[in-house]
MIDOSE-1310 file (N, C-alpha, C; in nm, 2 decimals, decimal comma, always signed):
residues 306
msis	+5,97/+10,09/+8,07/+6,06/+10,15/+8,14/+6,16/+10,20/+8,06; +6,19/+10,34/+8,04/+6,30/+10,39/+7,94/+6,39/+10,50/+8,03; +6,50/+10,54/+7,99/+6,57/+10,63/+8,02/+6,60/+10,75/+7,92; +6,57/+10,87/+7,96/+6,58/+10,96/+7,86/+6,71/+10,99/+7,80
asae	+6,74/+10,99/+7,67/+6,88/+11,00/+7,62/+6,90/+11,17/+7,60; +6,80/+11,23/+7,65/+6,84/+11,39/+7,65/+6,90/+11,46/+7,74; +6,94/+11,36/+7,86/+6,97/+11,40/+7,97/+7,09/+11,50/+7,96; +7,19/+11,43/+7,87/+7,32/+11,50/+7,80/+7,29/+11,63/+7,75
srgf	+7,20/+11,63/+7,68/+7,17/+11,77/+7,58/+7,14/+11,87/+7,69; +7,04/+11,81/+7,80/+7,01/+11,93/+7,89/+7,11/+11,97/+7,98; +7,21/+11,90/+8,03/+7,31/+11,94/+8,09/+7,39/+12,04/+8,01; +7,42/+12,00/+7,89/+7,48/+12,11/+7,79/+7,43/+12,25/+7,79
rrmv	+7,28/+12,22/+7,78/+7,22/+12,38/+7,78/+7,24/+12,43/+7,90; +7,21/+12,35/+8,03/+7,25/+12,41/+8,16/+7,40/+12,50/+8,15; +7,50/+12,43/+8,10/+7,63/+12,49/+8,11/+7,63/+12,62/+8,03; +7,56/+12,60/+7,90/+7,56/+12,73/+7,83/+7,48/+12,84/+7,90
mlli	+7,38/+12,82/+7,96/+7,29/+12,93/+8,03/+7,41/+12,98/+8,13; +7,48/+12,88/+8,20/+7,56/+12,94/+8,29/+7,67/+13,04/+8,25; +7,74/+13,00/+8,14/+7,82/+13,06/+8,07/+7,78/+13,20/+8,03; +7,65/+13,23/+7,98/+7,59/+13,33/+7,96/+7,59/+13,43/+8,09
wlvi	+7,53/+13,36/+8,18/+7,53/+13,42/+8,30/+7,66/+13,49/+8,37; +7,76/+13,39/+8,34/+7,90/+13,41/+8,42/+8,01/+13,52/+8,33; +7,95/+13,53/+8,19/+8,03/+13,61/+8,09/+7,97/+13,74/+8,05; +7,86/+13,69/+7,98/+7,80/+13,81/+7,90/+7,73/+13,91/+7,99
vpta	+7,65/+13,87/+8,10/+7,60/+13,96/+8,20/+7,68/+14,03/+8,31; +7,79/+13,95/+8,33/+7,88/+14,05/+8,40/+7,95/+14,16/+8,31; +7,98/+14,13/+8,22/+8,04/+14,22/+8,13/+7,97/+14,32/+8,11; +7,83/+14,31/+8,07/+7,75/+14,42/+8,07/+7,71/+14,50/+8,18
llla	+7,72/+14,43/+8,29/+7,71/+14,49/+8,42/+7,84/+14,57/+8,45; +7,95/+14,53/+8,41/+8,06/+14,60/+8,43/+8,08/+14,74/+8,35; +8,00/+14,71/+8,23/+8,01/+14,85/+8,15/+7,94/+14,95/+8,22; +7,81/+14,90/+8,24/+7,72/+14,99/+8,30/+7,77/+15,08/+8,44
lgiv	+7,83/+14,98/+8,50/+7,90/+15,05/+8,61/+8,00/+15,13/+8,61; +8,07/+15,10/+8,51/+8,20/+15,19/+8,44/+8,13/+15,32/+8,42; +8,03/+15,34/+8,35/+7,95/+15,43/+8,32/+7,92/+15,54/+8,43; +7,84/+15,45/+8,52/+7,78/+15,52/+8,63/+7,89/+15,59/+8,71
tlvf	+8,01/+15,53/+8,74/+8,10/+15,60/+8,82/+8,18/+15,70/+8,76; +8,16/+15,73/+8,64/+8,20/+15,84/+8,58/+8,14/+15,95/+8,62; +8,02/+15,92/+8,68/+7,92/+16,06/+8,75/+7,93/+16,06/+8,87; +7,94/+15,94/+8,90/+7,94/+15,94/+9,08/+8,05/+15,84/+9,14
werl	+8,17/+15,89/+9,13/+8,28/+15,82/+9,17/+8,34/+15,85/+9,31; +8,32/+15,93/+9,38/+8,33/+15,96/+9,52/+8,26/+15,88/+9,61; +8,14/+15,88/+9,57/+8,02/+15,79/+9,66/+8,04/+15,65/+9,65; +8,07/+15,62/+9,53/+8,06/+15,46/+9,49/+8,19/+15,38/+9,47
rllf	+8,30/+15,45/+9,56/+8,43/+15,39/+9,54/+8,45/+15,27/+9,59; +8,42/+15,24/+9,70/+8,42/+15,11/+9,80/+8,33/+15,00/+9,71; +8,19/+15,06/+9,71/+8,10/+14,95/+9,63/+8,17/+14,94/+9,48; +8,23/+15,02/+9,45/+8,27/+15,00/+9,29/+8,40/+14,89/+9,32
gilv	+8,47/+14,91/+9,41/+8,60/+14,80/+9,41/+8,52/+14,66/+9,42; +8,44/+14,63/+9,52/+8,36/+14,52/+9,55/+8,31/+14,46/+9,42; +8,24/+14,53/+9,38/+8,15/+14,48/+9,24/+8,25/+14,46/+9,12; +8,36/+14,53/+9,09/+8,47/+14,50/+8,99/+8,52/+14,38/+9,05
ftlv	+8,57/+14,35/+9,16/+8,65/+14,21/+9,20/+8,53/+14,10/+9,19; +8,41/+14,11/+9,21/+8,30/+14,00/+9,18/+8,28/+13,99/+9,04; +8,28/+14,09/+8,97/+8,26/+14,07/+8,84/+8,37/+13,99/+8,74; +8,48/+14,03/+8,78/+8,60/+13,97/+8,74/+8,62/+13,85/+8,76
vciv	+8,56/+13,79/+8,89/+8,59/+13,66/+8,93/+8,46/+13,57/+8,84; +8,36/+13,65/+8,79/+8,27/+13,56/+8,73/+8,31/+13,56/+8,58; +8,37/+13,66/+8,53/+8,42/+13,65/+8,41/+8,53/+13,55/+8,39; +8,63/+13,53/+8,47/+8,73/+13,42/+8,48/+8,67/+13,27/+8,48
tgav	+8,57/+13,28/+8,58/+8,53/+13,15/+8,58/+8,44/+13,11/+8,44; +8,37/+13,22/+8,38/+8,30/+13,20/+8,26/+8,41/+13,15/+8,15; +8,51/+13,18/+8,15/+8,61/+13,21/+8,05/+8,66/+13,03/+8,07; +8,66/+13,00/+8,20/+8,74/+12,87/+8,22/+8,62/+12,77/+8,16
illv	+8,50/+12,80/+8,19/+8,39/+12,69/+8,13/+8,39/+12,70/+7,99; +8,41/+12,80/+7,93/+8,42/+12,82/+7,80/+8,50/+12,70/+7,75; +8,65/+12,76/+7,79/+8,75/+12,67/+7,74/+8,72/+12,51/+7,77; +8,63/+12,46/+7,89/+8,61/+12,33/+7,91/+8,51/+12,28/+7,79
lvrr	+8,40/+12,37/+7,77/+8,32/+12,32/+7,66/+8,38/+12,30/+7,51; +8,44/+12,40/+7,49/+8,53/+12,41/+7,35/+8,59/+12,25/+7,34; +8,69/+12,24/+7,45/+8,76/+12,11/+7,44/+8,67/+12,01/+7,44; +8,58/+11,99/+7,52/+8,47/+11,89/+7,51/+8,41/+11,87/+7,39
earl	+8,35/+11,96/+7,31/+8,30/+11,95/+7,19/+8,39/+11,90/+7,08; +8,53/+11,96/+7,10/+8,63/+11,94/+7,00/+8,64/+11,77/+7,01; +8,69/+11,71/+7,16/+8,70/+11,59/+7,17/+8,58/+11,51/+7,11; +8,46/+11,53/+7,15/+8,34/+11,46/+7,10/+8,35/+11,45/+6,93
aqlq	+8,36/+11,58/+6,89/+8,37/+11,57/+6,72/+8,49/+11,47/+6,68; +8,60/+11,45/+6,76/+8,69/+11,36/+6,72/+8,66/+11,22/+6,72; +8,58/+11,20/+6,84/+8,55/+11,08/+6,87/+8,44/+11,02/+6,77; +8,32/+11,13/+6,70/+8,26/+11,11/+6,62/+8,29/+11,06/+6,47
ldfv	+8,41/+11,14/+6,45/+8,50/+11,11/+6,32/+8,55/+10,99/+6,35; +8,61/+10,93/+6,44/+8,68/+10,81/+6,47/+8,56/+10,69/+6,45; +8,44/+10,72/+6,51/+8,35/+10,62/+6,51/+8,30/+10,59/+6,36; +8,29/+10,71/+6,30/+8,25/+10,69/+6,16/+8,33/+10,61/+6,08
skvs	+8,49/+10,64/+6,10/+8,58/+10,55/+6,04/+8,60/+10,41/+6,06; +8,57/+10,40/+6,21/+8,56/+10,24/+6,26/+8,44/+10,17/+6,20; +8,34/+10,23/+6,20/+8,19/+10,18/+6,13/+8,20/+10,14/+6,00; +8,26/+10,24/+5,94/+8,29/+10,22/+5,78/+8,36/+10,10/+5,76
helr	+8,46/+10,08/+5,84/+8,56/+9,96/+5,82/+8,51/+9,85/+5,86; +8,41/+9,84/+5,97/+8,35/+9,72/+6,03/+8,26/+9,67/+5,92; +8,18/+9,77/+5,85/+8,08/+9,73/+5,75/+8,16/+9,68/+5,62; +8,27/+9,75/+5,59/+8,32/+9,72/+5,46/+8,37/+9,59/+5,47
tplt	+8,44/+9,53/+5,56/+8,52/+9,41/+5,58/+8,41/+9,28/+5,55; +8,31/+9,29/+5,61/+8,22/+9,15/+5,60/+8,17/+9,16/+5,44; +8,11/+9,28/+5,40/+8,07/+9,31/+5,29/+8,16/+9,27/+5,16; +8,30/+9,29/+5,18/+8,40/+9,23/+5,08/+8,41/+9,09/+5,10
sirl	+8,41/+9,02/+5,21/+8,39/+8,88/+5,20/+8,30/+8,81/+5,15; +8,18/+8,87/+5,18/+8,05/+8,82/+5,14/+8,06/+8,83/+4,96; +8,09/+8,95/+4,89/+8,10/+8,94/+4,77/+8,20/+8,87/+4,73; +8,32/+8,85/+4,78/+8,40/+8,75/+4,72/+8,37/+8,61/+4,73
faem	+8,34/+8,57/+4,83/+8,30/+8,42/+4,82/+8,17/+8,41/+4,77; +8,06/+8,50/+4,74/+7,96/+8,49/+4,64/+8,01/+8,49/+4,49; +8,12/+8,55/+4,47/+8,15/+8,53/+4,33/+8,20/+8,41/+4,33; +8,28/+8,36/+4,43/+8,34/+8,19/+4,40/+8,24/+8,12/+4,39
lqte	+8,12/+8,13/+4,44/+8,03/+8,03/+4,43/+7,95/+8,02/+4,30; +7,96/+8,12/+4,22/+7,93/+8,14/+4,09/+8,00/+8,07/+3,99; +8,13/+8,04/+4,02/+8,23/+7,97/+3,94/+8,15/+7,82/+3,89; +8,19/+7,79/+3,78/+8,13/+7,66/+3,72/+8,20/+7,54/+3,80
hsdp	+8,31/+7,55/+3,85/+8,40/+7,44/+3,87/+8,43/+7,43/+4,00; +8,34/+7,48/+4,10/+8,37/+7,48/+4,22/+8,31/+7,35/+4,30; +8,41/+7,29/+4,35/+8,38/+7,15/+4,41/+8,28/+7,15/+4,56; +8,22/+7,07/+4,60/+8,15/+7,03/+4,70/+8,22/+7,10/+4,84
vqtn	+8,35/+7,08/+4,86/+8,41/+7,12/+4,98/+8,43/+7,25/+4,96; +8,46/+7,31/+4,83/+8,48/+7,48/+4,82/+8,34/+7,52/+4,86; +8,23/+7,47/+4,80/+8,10/+7,53/+4,82/+8,07/+7,55/+4,99; +8,09/+7,44/+5,04/+8,06/+7,43/+5,19/+8,14/+7,52/+5,29
vcld	+8,28/+7,56/+5,25/+8,37/+7,67/+5,29/+8,28/+7,79/+5,24; +8,27/+7,81/+5,14/+8,21/+7,94/+5,09/+8,06/+7,98/+5,17; +8,00/+7,87/+5,22/+7,91/+7,88/+5,27/+7,90/+7,91/+5,41; +7,99/+7,84/+5,46/+8,02/+7,87/+5,59/+8,06/+8,01/+5,63
vlqr	+8,14/+8,05/+5,55/+8,19/+8,19/+5,54/+8,08/+8,29/+5,52; +8,01/+8,27/+5,41/+7,90/+8,37/+5,39/+7,77/+8,38/+5,51; +7,77/+8,29/+5,58/+7,70/+8,28/+5,70/+7,74/+8,36/+5,82; +7,88/+8,33/+5,83/+7,95/+8,39/+5,95/+7,94/+8,55/+5,93
etlr	+7,99/+8,57/+5,82/+7,99/+8,72/+5,77/+7,84/+8,80/+5,75; +7,76/+8,72/+5,72/+7,63/+8,78/+5,70/+7,58/+8,81/+5,87; +7,62/+8,69/+5,96/+7,59/+8,71/+6,09/+7,65/+8,84/+6,14; +7,76/+8,85/+6,13/+7,85/+8,97/+6,15/+7,79/+9,09/+6,11
lser	+7,79/+9,10/+5,99/+7,72/+9,21/+5,95/+7,59/+9,25/+6,00; +7,51/+9,16/+6,03/+7,37/+9,18/+6,09/+7,40/+9,22/+6,25; +7,48/+9,17/+6,31/+7,51/+9,22/+6,46/+7,58/+9,37/+6,46; +7,64/+9,39/+6,37/+7,69/+9,52/+6,36/+7,59/+9,65/+6,34
ierl	+7,50/+9,61/+6,25/+7,38/+9,70/+6,20/+7,30/+9,70/+6,32; +7,25/+9,60/+6,39/+7,16/+9,59/+6,49/+7,23/+9,67/+6,60; +7,36/+9,68/+6,63/+7,40/+9,72/+6,75/+7,39/+9,90/+6,72; +7,42/+9,94/+6,60/+7,39/+10,08/+6,56/+7,26/+10,12/+6,56
ldwg	+7,17/+10,04/+6,53/+7,05/+10,07/+6,52/+7,00/+10,07/+6,68; +7,03/+9,99/+6,76/+6,98/+9,96/+6,90/+7,05/+10,11/+6,99; +7,16/+10,16/+6,95/+7,22/+10,26/+7,01/+7,14/+10,36/+6,96; +7,11/+10,38/+6,84/+7,04/+10,50/+6,77/+6,90/+10,52/+6,87
rmea	+6,84/+10,39/+6,87/+6,73/+10,41/+6,98/+6,73/+10,45/+7,12; +6,84/+10,43/+7,18/+6,88/+10,45/+7,30/+6,89/+10,61/+7,31; +6,98/+10,67/+7,22/+7,01/+10,78/+7,20/+6,90/+10,89/+7,19; +6,79/+10,83/+7,10/+6,67/+10,90/+7,07/+6,56/+10,89/+7,20
grrs	+6,57/+10,81/+7,32/+6,51/+10,79/+7,40/+6,38/+10,70/+7,38; +6,36/+10,62/+7,27/+6,30/+10,53/+7,20/+6,31/+10,39/+7,26; +6,43/+10,35/+7,33/+6,46/+10,22/+7,38/+6,41/+10,19/+7,54; +6,31/+10,12/+7,54/+6,22/+10,10/+7,65/+6,26/+9,95/+7,68
yelv	+6,22/+9,93/+7,82/+6,25/+9,78/+7,86/+6,12/+9,73/+7,92; +6,08/+9,61/+7,89/+5,97/+9,56/+7,90/+6,01/+9,47/+8,03; +6,00/+9,49/+8,15/+6,03/+9,41/+8,25/+5,93/+9,32/+8,31; +5,97/+9,20/+8,29/+5,89/+9,08/+8,35/+5,97/+8,97/+8,46
rdsv	+5,91/+8,90/+8,53/+5,99/+8,82/+8,60/+6,08/+8,72/+8,54; +6,18/+8,68/+8,56/+6,29/+8,61/+8,49/+6,37/+8,53/+8,58; +6,40/+8,41/+8,56/+6,53/+8,36/+8,65/+6,66/+8,38/+8,57; +6,76/+8,40/+8,66/+6,92/+8,45/+8,63/+6,94/+8,32/+8,55
pavi	+6,95/+8,21/+8,58/+6,98/+8,08/+8,49/+6,95/+8,10/+8,35; +6,81/+8,12/+8,34/+6,77/+8,13/+8,20/+6,81/+8,24/+8,12; +6,82/+8,37/+8,18/+6,88/+8,47/+8,11/+7,02/+8,45/+8,07; +7,11/+8,39/+8,17/+7,24/+8,35/+8,14/+7,27/+8,24/+8,00
esal	+7,16/+8,12/+8,04/+7,18/+8,03/+7,90/+7,14/+8,09/+7,79; +7,02/+8,18/+7,80/+7,01/+8,24/+7,66/+7,13/+8,31/+7,59; +7,21/+8,42/+7,70/+7,32/+8,48/+7,64/+7,42/+8,40/+7,59; +7,46/+8,28/+7,66/+7,54/+8,18/+7,64/+7,51/+8,10/+7,47
aaft	+7,38/+8,10/+7,45/+7,34/+8,06/+7,31/+7,36/+8,13/+7,22; +7,30/+8,28/+7,26/+7,31/+8,37/+7,13/+7,48/+8,39/+7,11; +7,56/+8,40/+7,24/+7,71/+8,42/+7,20/+7,78/+8,30/+7,11; +7,73/+8,17/+7,15/+7,81/+8,08/+7,06/+7,78/+8,09/+6,94
ttql	+7,64/+8,15/+6,89/+7,61/+8,16/+6,75/+7,70/+8,24/+6,70; +7,74/+8,36/+6,76/+7,82/+8,44/+6,71/+7,99/+8,40/+6,68; +8,00/+8,29/+6,75/+8,14/+8,24/+6,74/+8,15/+8,12/+6,64; +8,10/+8,12/+6,53/+8,09/+8,01/+6,43/+8,24/+7,99/+6,39
grpa	+8,28/+7,86/+6,42/+8,42/+7,82/+6,36/+8,51/+7,86/+6,48; +8,48/+7,91/+6,58/+8,62/+7,97/+6,66/+8,55/+7,99/+6,81; +8,49/+7,85/+6,85/+8,43/+7,84/+6,98/+8,53/+7,92/+7,11; +8,47/+7,99/+7,17/+8,53/+8,02/+7,29/+8,52/+7,93/+7,41
klec	+8,62/+7,93/+7,50/+8,62/+7,85/+7,64/+8,57/+7,91/+7,72; +8,45/+7,84/+7,78/+8,36/+7,93/+7,88/+8,37/+7,84/+8,01; +8,38/+7,88/+8,14/+8,35/+7,82/+8,26/+8,24/+7,91/+8,34; +8,15/+7,81/+8,36/+8,00/+7,89/+8,46/+8,03/+7,84/+8,58
diae	+7,99/+7,93/+8,65/+7,97/+7,89/+8,83/+7,84/+7,98/+8,86; +7,73/+7,92/+8,85/+7,60/+8,00/+8,88/+7,54/+7,95/+9,02; +7,53/+8,02/+9,11/+7,49/+7,96/+9,25/+7,34/+7,92/+9,23; +7,32/+7,82/+9,34/+7,20/+7,77/+9,35/+7,08/+7,88/+9,39
glpe	+6,95/+7,85/+9,36/+6,86/+7,93/+9,44/+6,85/+8,09/+9,43; +6,92/+8,12/+9,31/+6,93/+8,27/+9,28/+6,76/+8,33/+9,26; +6,73/+8,45/+9,33/+6,61/+8,48/+9,34/+6,59/+8,56/+9,18; +6,46/+8,58/+9,15/+6,43/+8,61/+9,00/+6,47/+8,76/+9,00
lmad	+6,46/+8,82/+8,87/+6,50/+8,94/+8,84/+6,37/+9,00/+8,78; +6,34/+9,13/+8,79/+6,26/+9,19/+8,66/+6,34/+9,23/+8,57; +6,32/+9,17/+8,46/+6,43/+9,15/+8,33/+6,36/+9,17/+8,21; +6,44/+9,26/+8,12/+6,39/+9,24/+7,97/+6,49/+9,15/+7,92
real	+6,47/+9,01/+7,90/+6,54/+8,92/+7,86/+6,63/+8,93/+7,71; +6,57/+9,01/+7,64/+6,63/+9,04/+7,51/+6,74/+9,13/+7,54; +6,72/+9,26/+7,62/+6,82/+9,34/+7,65/+6,94/+9,29/+7,73; +6,91/+9,22/+7,85/+7,01/+9,17/+7,92/+7,11/+9,05/+7,84
vdal	+7,02/+8,99/+7,75/+7,12/+8,91/+7,67/+7,23/+8,96/+7,58; +7,18/+9,07/+7,52/+7,26/+9,15/+7,45/+7,38/+9,22/+7,52; +7,31/+9,26/+7,62/+7,44/+9,31/+7,72/+7,53/+9,22/+7,77; +7,50/+9,11/+7,79/+7,60/+9,00/+7,83/+7,67/+8,95/+7,72
vnll	+7,60/+8,94/+7,59/+7,67/+8,90/+7,49/+7,78/+9,00/+7,44; +7,77/+9,13/+7,45/+7,85/+9,24/+7,44/+7,97/+9,21/+7,52; +7,97/+9,17/+7,67/+8,07/+9,17/+7,76/+8,15/+9,04/+7,73; +8,07/+8,91/+7,66/+8,14/+8,79/+7,66/+8,22/+8,83/+7,52
snav	+8,18/+8,90/+7,42/+8,24/+8,93/+7,28/+8,38/+9,01/+7,36; +8,36/+9,09/+7,42/+8,51/+9,18/+7,47/+8,57/+9,09/+7,52; +8,55/+9,00/+7,63/+8,64/+8,91/+7,68/+8,71/+8,83/+7,59; +8,65/+8,78/+7,46/+8,70/+8,71/+7,38/+8,81/+8,79/+7,31
kygs	+8,78/+8,92/+7,28/+8,89/+9,01/+7,18/+8,97/+9,05/+7,27; +8,97/+9,08/+7,40/+9,07/+9,14/+7,50/+9,13/+9,04/+7,59; +9,10/+8,89/+7,59/+9,12/+8,80/+7,66/+9,24/+8,73/+7,60; +9,25/+8,62/+7,69/+9,37/+8,52/+7,65/+9,32/+8,38/+7,61
deai	+9,42/+8,30/+7,60/+9,37/+8,16/+7,56/+9,30/+8,09/+7,70; +9,31/+8,18/+7,80/+9,22/+8,09/+7,92/+9,06/+8,10/+7,91; +8,99/+8,02/+7,97/+8,87/+8,03/+7,95/+8,81/+8,14/+8,05; +8,70/+8,18/+7,98/+8,62/+8,30/+8,03/+8,54/+8,26/+8,15
qvaa	+8,52/+8,34/+8,26/+8,45/+8,29/+8,37/+8,32/+8,35/+8,36; +8,22/+8,30/+8,39/+8,06/+8,34/+8,38/+8,03/+8,31/+8,53; +8,00/+8,40/+8,61/+7,94/+8,37/+8,75/+7,83/+8,45/+8,76; +7,74/+8,39/+8,86/+7,63/+8,46/+8,95/+7,63/+8,46/+9,05
rtng	+7,61/+8,54/+9,16/+7,59/+8,55/+9,29/+7,48/+8,63/+9,34; +7,43/+8,61/+9,46/+7,33/+8,69/+9,52/+7,37/+8,74/+9,68; +7,32/+8,85/+9,72/+7,33/+8,88/+9,86/+7,18/+8,89/+9,92; +7,09/+8,84/+9,82/+6,95/+8,87/+9,85/+6,88/+9,01/+9,81
kvvr	+6,96/+9,12/+9,78/+6,89/+9,23/+9,74/+6,94/+9,25/+9,58; +7,06/+9,19/+9,56/+7,10/+9,23/+9,44/+7,15/+9,09/+9,37; +7,15/+9,08/+9,23/+7,22/+8,96/+9,19/+7,33/+9,02/+9,07; +7,45/+8,94/+9,11/+7,55/+9,01/+9,03/+7,60/+8,90/+8,95
isia	+7,60/+8,93/+8,82/+7,64/+8,85/+8,70/+7,77/+8,90/+8,65; +7,88/+8,81/+8,67/+8,01/+8,86/+8,62/+8,07/+8,78/+8,52; +8,15/+8,86/+8,40/+8,21/+8,79/+8,30/+8,36/+8,84/+8,32; +8,45/+8,73/+8,34/+8,59/+8,75/+8,39/+8,66/+8,71/+8,26
drgi	+8,78/+8,77/+8,22/+8,88/+8,71/+8,12/+9,04/+8,75/+8,21; +9,13/+8,65/+8,12/+9,25/+8,68/+8,18/+9,34/+8,76/+8,08; +9,29/+8,84/+8,02/+9,35/+8,93/+7,91/+9,43/+9,04/+7,95; +9,46/+9,16/+7,86/+9,53/+9,26/+7,87/+9,51/+9,37/+8,00
giav	+9,38/+9,36/+8,04/+9,33/+9,45/+8,14/+9,31/+9,58/+8,07; +9,26/+9,67/+8,16/+9,25/+9,83/+8,16/+9,29/+9,91/+8,29; +9,37/+10,00/+8,25/+9,43/+10,07/+8,37/+9,33/+10,15/+8,45; +9,33/+10,17/+8,59/+9,24/+10,22/+8,66/+9,19/+10,36/+8,61
pehh	+9,28/+10,44/+8,59/+9,22/+10,58/+8,52/+9,13/+10,56/+8,41; +9,12/+10,45/+8,33/+9,04/+10,44/+8,23/+8,90/+10,38/+8,26; +8,88/+10,33/+8,38/+8,78/+10,27/+8,42/+8,64/+10,36/+8,41; +8,63/+10,48/+8,43/+8,56/+10,57/+8,44/+8,48/+10,62/+8,31
rifq	+8,58/+10,56/+8,21/+8,56/+10,65/+8,09/+8,53/+10,55/+7,98; +8,53/+10,42/+7,98/+8,54/+10,30/+7,91/+8,36/+10,30/+7,87; +8,31/+10,33/+7,97/+8,13/+10,33/+7,92/+8,08/+10,44/+7,87; +8,20/+10,53/+7,82/+8,13/+10,65/+7,72/+8,11/+10,60/+7,58
kfyr	+8,01/+10,66/+7,52/+7,99/+10,63/+7,38/+8,13/+10,67/+7,30; +8,16/+10,60/+7,21/+8,27/+10,62/+7,11/+8,40/+10,57/+7,18; +8,43/+10,57/+7,30/+8,56/+10,56/+7,37/+8,60/+10,41/+7,37; +8,73/+10,41/+7,33/+8,78/+10,29/+7,34/+8,95/+10,34/+7,40
vddr	+9,00/+10,22/+7,48/+9,12/+10,26/+7,54/+9,24/+10,30/+7,42; +9,30/+10,36/+7,46/+9,43/+10,41/+7,35/+9,54/+10,32/+7,41; +9,52/+10,21/+7,34/+9,65/+10,10/+7,33/+9,64/+10,04/+7,23; +9,79/+10,01/+7,18/+9,83/+9,97/+7,04/+9,74/+9,85/+7,01
lsrd	+9,73/+9,75/+7,11/+9,64/+9,64/+7,08/+9,52/+9,64/+7,07; +9,46/+9,72/+7,16/+9,33/+9,73/+7,16/+9,26/+9,82/+7,01; +9,36/+9,89/+6,98/+9,31/+9,98/+6,84/+9,33/+9,88/+6,71; +9,41/+9,76/+6,73/+9,41/+9,66/+6,63/+9,31/+9,57/+6,63
vegs	+9,20/+9,57/+6,76/+9,07/+9,48/+6,77/+8,95/+9,58/+6,70; +8,89/+9,48/+6,63/+8,77/+9,55/+6,57/+8,65/+9,61/+6,69; +8,60/+9,71/+6,67/+8,51/+9,76/+6,78/+8,46/+9,91/+6,72; +8,34/+9,92/+6,77/+8,25/+10,07/+6,75/+8,28/+10,14/+6,87
glgl	+8,31/+10,08/+6,99/+8,31/+10,18/+7,12/+8,19/+10,20/+7,16; +8,07/+10,11/+7,12/+7,94/+10,14/+7,19/+7,90/+10,02/+7,27; +7,98/+9,92/+7,27/+7,95/+9,79/+7,35/+7,92/+9,82/+7,48; +7,99/+9,87/+7,57/+8,01/+9,89/+7,71/+7,92/+10,01/+7,72
aivr	+7,89/+10,13/+7,64/+7,79/+10,23/+7,64/+7,65/+10,16/+7,66; +7,63/+10,05/+7,57/+7,50/+9,97/+7,56/+7,47/+9,91/+7,69; +7,57/+9,85/+7,74/+7,59/+9,73/+7,86/+7,53/+9,84/+7,96; +7,58/+9,97/+7,99/+7,55/+10,05/+8,10/+7,42/+10,09/+8,10
hval	+7,38/+10,12/+7,96/+7,22/+10,18/+7,93/+7,14/+10,07/+7,99; +7,18/+9,93/+7,95/+7,08/+9,82/+7,98/+7,10/+9,81/+8,14; +7,21/+9,81/+8,20/+7,19/+9,80/+8,33/+7,10/+9,93/+8,39; +7,12/+10,03/+8,36/+7,06/+10,15/+8,43/+6,89/+10,12/+8,41
ghgg	+6,86/+10,07/+8,27/+6,73/+10,04/+8,25/+6,69/+9,93/+8,34; +6,75/+9,86/+8,39/+6,69/+9,78/+8,51/+6,72/+9,80/+8,65; +6,76/+9,95/+8,66/+6,76/+10,01/+8,81/+6,89/+9,94/+8,85; +6,98/+9,88/+8,77/+7,10/+9,86/+8,85/+7,21/+9,90/+8,77
tvev	+7,35/+9,87/+8,81/+7,47/+9,93/+8,76/+7,57/+9,81/+8,71; +7,66/+9,87/+8,64/+7,78/+9,79/+8,59/+7,90/+9,84/+8,65; +7,98/+9,74/+8,69/+8,11/+9,75/+8,76/+8,21/+9,70/+8,70; +8,33/+9,76/+8,70/+8,46/+9,70/+8,64/+8,57/+9,69/+8,74
asap	+8,63/+9,58/+8,73/+8,77/+9,53/+8,81/+8,87/+9,49/+8,72; +9,00/+9,56/+8,69/+9,05/+9,54/+8,61/+9,19/+9,59/+8,63; +9,30/+9,56/+8,57/+9,44/+9,61/+8,58/+9,54/+9,55/+8,47; +9,62/+9,63/+8,41/+9,68/+9,59/+8,31/+9,76/+9,46/+8,33
gkgs	+9,76/+9,36/+8,24/+9,79/+9,23/+8,24/+9,74/+9,14/+8,33; +9,65/+9,18/+8,41/+9,57/+9,09/+8,52/+9,43/+9,06/+8,46; +9,39/+9,09/+8,34/+9,26/+9,07/+8,28/+9,15/+9,15/+8,35; +9,03/+9,13/+8,31/+8,90/+9,24/+8,36/+8,78/+9,14/+8,40
tftl	+8,71/+9,21/+8,49/+8,57/+9,14/+8,55/+8,49/+9,23/+8,53; +8,39/+9,24/+8,44/+8,27/+9,31/+8,43/+8,15/+9,26/+8,51; +8,08/+9,33/+8,58/+7,98/+9,28/+8,66/+7,85/+9,35/+8,65; +7,72/+9,30/+8,61/+7,62/+9,34/+8,61/+7,57/+9,33/+8,74
vlpv	+7,51/+9,43/+8,82/+7,47/+9,44/+8,95/+7,29/+9,47/+8,95; +7,21/+9,38/+8,94/+7,09/+9,39/+8,93/+7,00/+9,36/+9,04; +6,90/+9,46/+9,06/+6,79/+9,41/+9,20/+6,72/+9,31/+9,17; +6,69/+9,24/+9,26/+6,59/+9,13/+9,27/+6,45/+9,15/+9,27
apli	+6,37/+9,09/+9,19/+6,22/+9,10/+9,19/+6,16/+9,09/+9,32; +6,06/+9,18/+9,33/+6,00/+9,20/+9,49/+5,94/+9,08/+9,49; +5,91/+9,02/+9,61/+5,83/+8,92/+9,65/+5,68/+8,92/+9,60; +5,64/+8,79/+9,56/+5,49/+8,80/+9,54/+5,43/+8,77/+9,69
en	+5,32/+8,87/+9,70/+5,23/+8,86/+9,81/+5,13/+8,75/+9,79; +5,11/+8,65/+9,89/+5,02/+8,56/+9,87/+4,87/+8,62/+9,89
C-alpha cells in the first residue's frame, strides 16, 4: 500500500495550466477582439463590452494566482534553504562529538572510567547520527513514492511496546518519564509495525523536546471502528493557527524556544504520511502553555470470517 508523492506536483501543474488559460489565452483573445472591432465596431459594441469585462476578470484572477504561486515557491525555497542548514548542523554536531571522543580514546593515558564515558558518548552520538540519516532517507522514499506499507494484522499493545522500546534506546543516559494507559481488549490493526513504531517514536521525541519535566502520557482507546493512540505532554504547546501547518515538510513553529531545539521539520510530516498510509489520520490538540496531544486515528482490522 503506498501513497503517491507526486500529488503535490500534479496540483502545481494544474495551477500552471489554469494560469495559462486565465492570463495568456484571455490576453490573446482580447488582442484579436480589438483588431476585429476596428472593422466591425457598430455591430459588436455590446458584445465587445461583455467580452472585455469577462476577459479583464480572467486576467485579474490569473494575476492573483501568479502572485500566490510566486509567493508559494519563494516560501518553499526558503524552507528548503533552512532545511539544508538545519540538517547540516544536526549532522555536524554528532560527527564532531564522535571525532573528539575517538581522539580521546587514542590517548595513551586514558583510564577505564574515561574510556567508558567515551564509549557511552560514542554509542549515543552514533545512534543519533544514524537516526538523522535514516529519517532523511525515509522521507526521500516517501517523496519519491517508493515508500510502501506492508499491512498485516497486529495488536495495538505490541506496536506500542515496540515503540516504547525503540524510544528508550534513543534516550541513552537521559530516560524520559512515561505513563501508559492502554485500554484492554483493543481490536487488532492492519499495520506496518516498523512504520507505526517510527511514527510513535517521532511523537515521543517531540514530547521530550517540547515537553516539561512532567511524565509523557501514552494512551490507546477504541470506539470499535478506530483505534486512537495518543501521545500527550505538558510543554510549551502550539498556537491553534499553527495546527494545520505543523504537518507540512520543513515547517517548524516560529518560536524562540522551538528554534533552539534540534529538528529537521520532517518528523510530523512523516507521522502524517504513515497515518494516511494506514488509512487513518493524525490529530493535534494543543494551546500555548497547555501542552500538546497528538493522536494517531487508525481503522481497526476487518473481522475474520469463520
